[in-house]
Backbone bond lengths (Angstrom), bond angles and torsions (degrees), N, CA, C in turn:
res aa  C-N    CA-C-N  psi(-1)  N-CA   C-N-CA  omega(-1)  CA-C   N-CA-C  phi
1 M - - - 1.458 - - 1.518 108.39 -
2 H 1.298 115.58 134.39 1.461 120.46 177.22 1.512 110.28 -74.88
3 F 1.331 115.47 152.52 1.466 121.59 -178.55 1.527 111.34 -59.49
4 G 1.328 118.59 -40.07 1.458 122.21 -179.15 1.523 112.20 -63.14
5 V 1.326 117.52 -38.00 1.461 121.99 177.75 1.522 109.69 -65.88
6 A 1.322 117.38 -41.36 1.465 121.45 178.83 1.523 110.40 -61.93
7 L 1.317 118.68 -41.24 1.461 121.67 179.41 1.523 111.20 -65.60
8 R 1.328 117.79 -40.31 1.465 120.08 178.16 1.524 110.09 -62.87
9 N 1.329 118.05 -42.10 1.459 121.29 178.87 1.521 111.04 -65.93
10 L 1.317 116.72 -38.08 1.458 121.15 -179.61 1.530 110.75 -64.59
11 S 1.308 117.69 -39.99 1.465 120.06 -178.40 1.526 111.74 -68.65
12 A 1.320 118.27 -21.28 1.462 121.32 179.23 1.528 111.86 -83.01
13 M 1.338 116.89 -14.05 1.458 120.58 -178.55 1.525 110.28 -77.07
14 A 1.319 115.17 154.88 1.466 120.25 175.94 1.522 109.31 -69.12
15 I 1.314 115.77 153.45 1.462 121.26 179.15 1.525 110.06 -66.93
16 Y 1.312 118.09 -38.16 1.459 122.00 -177.96 1.524 109.17 -148.68
17 H 1.299 115.12 165.37 1.451 122.30 173.22 1.519 107.54 -119.39
18 T 1.327 118.24 142.17 1.459 120.97 -173.90 1.517 112.90 -59.12
19 H 1.316 119.30 -30.20 1.466 120.05 179.79 1.532 112.05 -71.17
20 N 1.330 118.44 -12.17 1.462 121.78 178.45 1.520 113.03 -98.10
21 L 1.306 118.28 -3.72 1.457 120.48 -178.52 1.522 110.62 -74.97
22 R 1.327 116.52 145.58 1.465 120.94 176.19 1.517 110.69 -71.48
23 R 1.318 116.65 -33.90 1.466 122.29 177.86 1.513 108.29 -124.72
24 A 1.304 115.34 148.20 1.461 119.60 178.32 1.529 109.83 -66.69
25 P 1.325 118.00 145.68 1.464 119.95 176.93 1.532 110.23 -61.66
26 L 1.311 115.92 150.92 1.463 120.63 -179.56 1.517 110.22 -64.01
27 T 1.316 115.83 127.07 1.457 119.84 176.72 1.524 110.37 -114.32
28 T 1.332 117.03 -20.93 1.461 121.24 176.61 1.520 108.21 -117.40
29 P 1.309 116.93 148.31 1.462 118.89 179.38 1.527 111.18 -65.45
30 K 1.300 115.55 143.25 1.462 122.48 175.68 1.521 107.04 -126.03
31 P 1.329 116.25 82.39 1.461 119.81 -172.14 1.525 115.61 -84.18
32 F 1.318 118.89 -12.31 1.464 120.91 -174.19 1.519 109.40 -103.21
33 G 1.325 115.77 125.96 1.448 118.76 -172.80 1.513 114.81 -130.75
34 I 1.318 112.95 169.16 1.463 122.95 171.92 1.519 106.23 -128.25
35 R 1.321 115.57 123.09 1.465 121.14 175.73 1.519 107.17 -96.55
36 V 1.314 116.74 121.95 1.460 122.94 179.04 1.529 107.44 -105.39
37 S 1.317 116.85 128.52 1.467 121.19 178.51 1.525 109.44 -141.43
38 L 1.324 115.45 165.61 1.466 121.57 179.68 1.524 110.35 -85.97
39 R 1.306 115.41 146.44 1.461 120.60 177.20 1.527 110.48 -76.37
40 P 1.341 117.29 152.51 1.467 119.73 175.39 1.529 109.96 -58.22
41 G 1.308 116.34 139.81 1.456 121.26 179.68 1.514 114.17 86.11
42 D 1.333 118.57 -4.82 1.464 120.74 178.76 1.526 108.70 -70.09
43 P 1.341 118.44 130.85 1.469 120.47 -178.66 1.530 113.90 -61.05
44 F 1.319 118.15 -24.92 1.464 120.12 178.68 1.531 111.87 -67.11
45 R 1.323 117.89 -17.90 1.473 120.61 178.04 1.523 110.83 -61.13
46 T 1.353 117.52 -30.65 1.468 119.20 178.30 1.527 111.13 -71.28
47 L 1.323 117.00 -27.18 1.463 120.71 178.25 1.525 112.69 -86.54
48 L 1.332 116.12 -45.29 1.462 120.88 -173.81 1.519 113.87 -94.24
49 G 1.315 117.10 -19.36 1.460 121.27 -177.10 1.516 110.81 100.45
50 A 1.318 116.18 149.27 1.464 121.82 -176.14 1.521 112.40 -64.91
51 D 1.327 117.18 -24.44 1.468 119.83 -176.37 1.533 113.01 -99.41
52 W 1.351 118.05 11.97 1.464 119.96 -179.37 1.523 110.47 -60.85
53 N 1.310 116.03 138.06 1.460 121.62 172.79 1.520 108.80 -158.91
54 R 1.322 114.30 163.53 1.466 121.38 179.16 1.516 107.32 -138.09
55 Q 1.319 116.86 135.52 1.460 122.02 178.49 1.525 109.34 -106.09
56 H 1.313 116.29 135.25 1.460 123.38 172.71 1.530 106.28 -117.34
57 W 1.338 117.80 131.39 1.463 121.75 -174.85 1.523 111.30 -116.22
58 Y 1.350 115.24 144.23 1.467 122.85 -176.14 1.529 110.03 -136.01
59 A 1.328 115.75 152.98 1.468 121.70 -177.25 1.526 112.28 -73.90
60 T 1.337 118.26 -32.05 1.467 120.82 -178.43 1.524 109.97 -128.97
61 S 1.323 115.33 158.49 1.463 119.30 177.79 1.525 110.81 -68.36
62 E 1.336 117.11 -31.65 1.469 120.35 178.18 1.528 111.12 -65.39
63 E 1.330 116.11 -42.67 1.466 121.01 177.99 1.537 109.61 -62.25
64 R 1.336 116.64 -42.97 1.457 121.47 178.32 1.525 111.15 -62.23
65 D 1.346 116.91 -44.16 1.464 120.55 -178.03 1.530 111.41 -65.61
66 R 1.328 117.71 -37.46 1.471 120.56 176.20 1.528 110.75 -64.06
67 A 1.326 116.35 -42.68 1.464 120.65 178.76 1.526 111.11 -65.07
68 L 1.328 116.61 -37.94 1.464 120.50 178.98 1.522 111.54 -63.57
69 V 1.324 117.10 -41.73 1.468 121.06 177.08 1.527 109.57 -60.75
70 E 1.322 116.91 -44.99 1.470 120.86 -179.21 1.529 111.22 -65.50
71 M 1.343 117.30 -43.48 1.468 120.48 -178.75 1.521 112.67 -64.29
72 S 1.313 116.66 -38.40 1.460 120.10 -171.57 1.530 114.14 -95.19
73 R 1.330 117.44 2.18 1.466 118.93 -178.31 1.529 111.05 -73.68
74 T 1.324 115.97 161.76 1.459 121.70 172.86 1.518 107.20 -79.49
75 H 1.306 116.56 118.50 1.458 121.06 -176.09 1.518 111.30 -81.44
76 E 1.315 115.06 158.60 1.459 120.75 -176.38 1.526 112.94 -62.97
77 Y 1.316 118.73 -22.13 1.462 121.25 179.65 1.534 112.47 -91.81
78 S 1.329 117.74 1.24 1.459 120.98 177.58 1.525 109.98 -72.42
79 R 1.314 116.00 145.60 1.457 120.82 176.81 1.524 108.82 -87.86
80 A 1.312 115.87 156.69 1.465 120.55 176.57 1.525 108.45 -59.21
81 G 1.325 116.62 130.95 1.462 121.26 179.95 1.512 115.21 90.31
82 D 1.332 118.33 -9.03 1.471 120.21 177.00 1.525 109.66 -63.89
83 Q 1.299 115.51 139.85 1.462 121.92 176.67 1.526 108.66 -111.72
84 P 1.333 118.28 141.44 1.466 119.94 177.48 1.525 110.74 -59.03
85 A 1.322 116.66 137.34 1.460 121.87 -177.98 1.524 112.19 -94.59
86 L 1.325 117.80 1.65 1.455 121.32 -175.38 1.526 111.18 -119.40
87 N 1.321 114.67 148.12 1.464 121.15 170.42 1.527 107.28 -97.63
88 F 1.317 115.92 139.70 1.461 122.18 176.97 1.522 107.69 -120.37
89 E 1.321 116.30 128.02 1.468 121.44 -178.12 1.520 109.19 -132.68
90 K 1.327 116.40 128.52 1.465 120.49 175.74 1.522 108.90 -71.07
91 T 1.330 115.76 137.00 1.463 120.66 176.49 1.532 108.28 -132.30
92 E 1.323 115.00 166.94 1.455 119.66 -178.94 1.516 109.60 -153.62
93 R 1.319 115.78 136.44 1.464 122.11 173.19 1.532 106.59 -89.95
94 L 1.297 117.24 97.26 1.458 121.09 -173.97 1.527 112.37 -61.66
95 D 1.326 117.29 -32.94 1.472 118.69 -179.84 1.526 111.82 -63.20
96 Q 1.351 116.86 -29.85 1.463 119.98 178.97 1.519 112.08 -89.81
97 S 1.325 117.63 -40.32 1.460 119.45 -175.58 1.520 112.85 -77.14
98 K 1.324 117.50 -32.05 1.471 120.89 -177.74 1.524 112.01 -104.76
99 G 1.343 116.66 -3.12 1.457 120.09 179.38 1.515 112.83 69.05
100 L 1.314 117.27 33.82 1.479 120.89 -179.55 1.519 111.35 -77.47
């Protein structure tokens, strides 16, 4: 088989197969979220960028609120006087939660 033929066949293949995913694809809407971002002045902003953020999505607002409490708590390995370095913001996909 020529290299060019192999490349054409490769481009027709799917990027992934569901049995290879670490997590199952979303089958139910998860409209309630938590946006995690770095605080101004955090040294990680120079590594990750000032606009770095991560979204976590949940099926219910109660599930999201429980996760938010866990994420933002003072952990047992924190030192006295340590301040959380992350901002946590509740978010919501209104089109999914309100059926818009």
